[in-house]
Residue frames as qw, qx, qy, qz and C-alpha x, y, z in Angstrom:
[[0.354, 0.340, 0.768, -0.411, -6.58, -7.24, -8.81],
 [0.497, 0.601, 0.004, -0.626, -7.83, -5.40, -11.85],
 [0.258, 0.419, -0.791, -0.365, -5.84, -7.75, -14.12],
 [0.124, 0.092, 0.977, -0.147, -7.60, -10.77, -12.53],
 [0.424, 0.518, 0.498, -0.552, -11.02, -9.17, -12.99],
 [0.434, 0.594, -0.366, -0.570, -10.27, -8.46, -16.69],
 [0.115, 0.240, -0.950, -0.166, -9.14, -12.08, -17.14],
 [0.279, 0.268, 0.845, -0.369, -12.32, -13.29, -15.47],
 [0.471, 0.609, 0.229, -0.595, -14.52, -11.21, -17.77],
 [0.388, 0.558, -0.580, -0.448, -12.61, -12.44, -20.81],
 [0.108, -0.143, 0.984, -0.028, -12.89, -16.07, -19.75],
 [0.449, -0.198, -0.665, -0.563, -15.82, -18.26, -20.82],
 [0.343, -0.296, -0.827, 0.333, -16.66, -19.09, -17.21],
 [0.294, -0.685, -0.307, -0.591, -19.55, -17.52, -15.30],
 [0.728, -0.656, -0.199, 0.013, -18.55, -18.38, -11.73],
 [0.099, 0.868, -0.402, 0.276, -15.75, -16.38, -10.13],
 [0.640, -0.540, 0.531, -0.131, -14.85, -19.02, -7.57],
 [0.915, 0.196, 0.324, 0.140, -14.45, -21.68, -10.26],
 [0.510, 0.801, -0.135, 0.282, -12.36, -19.22, -12.29],
 [0.274, -0.824, 0.445, -0.220, -10.23, -18.49, -9.17],
 [0.765, -0.335, 0.549, -0.021, -9.50, -22.20, -8.63],
 [0.761, 0.148, 0.571, 0.271, -9.19, -23.46, -12.19],
 [0.495, 0.831, 0.220, 0.131, -9.15, -20.50, -14.60],
 [0.062, -0.916, 0.390, 0.063, -6.00, -18.81, -13.39],
 [0.928, 0.268, -0.212, 0.147, -3.43, -20.95, -15.18],
 [0.788, -0.362, -0.031, 0.497, 0.07, -21.55, -13.89],
 [0.474, 0.345, 0.134, 0.799, 1.47, -18.81, -16.11],
 [0.204, -0.752, -0.151, -0.608, -0.84, -16.25, -14.54],
 [0.759, -0.628, -0.167, 0.028, -0.31, -17.59, -11.03],
 [0.744, -0.051, -0.073, 0.663, 3.49, -17.18, -11.31],
 [0.220, 0.424, 0.058, 0.877, 3.06, -13.49, -12.03],
 [0.450, -0.606, -0.114, -0.645, 0.41, -13.03, -9.31],
 [0.566, -0.004, -0.740, 0.362, 2.13, -14.62, -6.33],
 [0.089, -0.037, -0.525, 0.846, 1.02, -12.00, -3.84],
 [0.446, -0.353, -0.430, -0.701, -2.70, -12.36, -4.46],
 [0.410, -0.257, 0.581, -0.654, -4.83, -12.62, -1.37],
 [0.238, 0.165, 0.954, -0.075, -7.05, -15.68, -0.71],
 [0.049, -0.427, -0.712, -0.555, -10.33, -15.98, -2.63],
 [0.280, -0.755, -0.582, 0.116, -12.46, -14.74, 0.30],
 [0.308, -0.604, -0.038, 0.734, -10.18, -11.72, 0.90],
 [0.169, 0.019, 0.536, 0.827, -10.17, -10.95, -2.82],
 [0.120, -0.602, -0.710, -0.346, -13.96, -10.99, -2.88],
 [0.317, -0.782, -0.395, 0.363, -14.13, -8.67, 0.13],
 [0.294, -0.482, 0.182, 0.805, -11.73, -6.24, -1.62],
 [0.337, 0.366, 0.675, 0.544, -13.52, -6.26, -4.98],
 [0.036, 0.896, 0.443, -0.017, -15.83, -3.33, -4.20],
 [0.326, -0.724, 0.146, 0.590, -12.72, -1.09, -3.95],
 [0.415, 0.025, 0.610, 0.675, -12.11, -1.62, -7.68],
 [0.139, 0.670, 0.623, 0.379, -15.34, 0.13, -8.70],
 [0.094, 0.274, -0.052, 0.956, -15.92, 3.86, -8.74],
 [0.077, -0.579, -0.701, 0.409, -18.26, 5.36, -6.23],
 [0.106, 0.503, 0.403, 0.757, -20.60, 7.96, -7.69],
 [0.344, -0.717, -0.548, 0.260, -21.58, 9.55, -4.36]]
């Protein structure tokens, strides 16, 4: 998941859903076969960030 987020921030696109559908090229998709669906990925994204509590 972290790799996908880094790719998104390095891409010229501003919209994550558009990047998810069209920005992840076939070469990246082949290596990321076990990615969850877009909605599940979005719900899991907060786990990637550190909590300062």
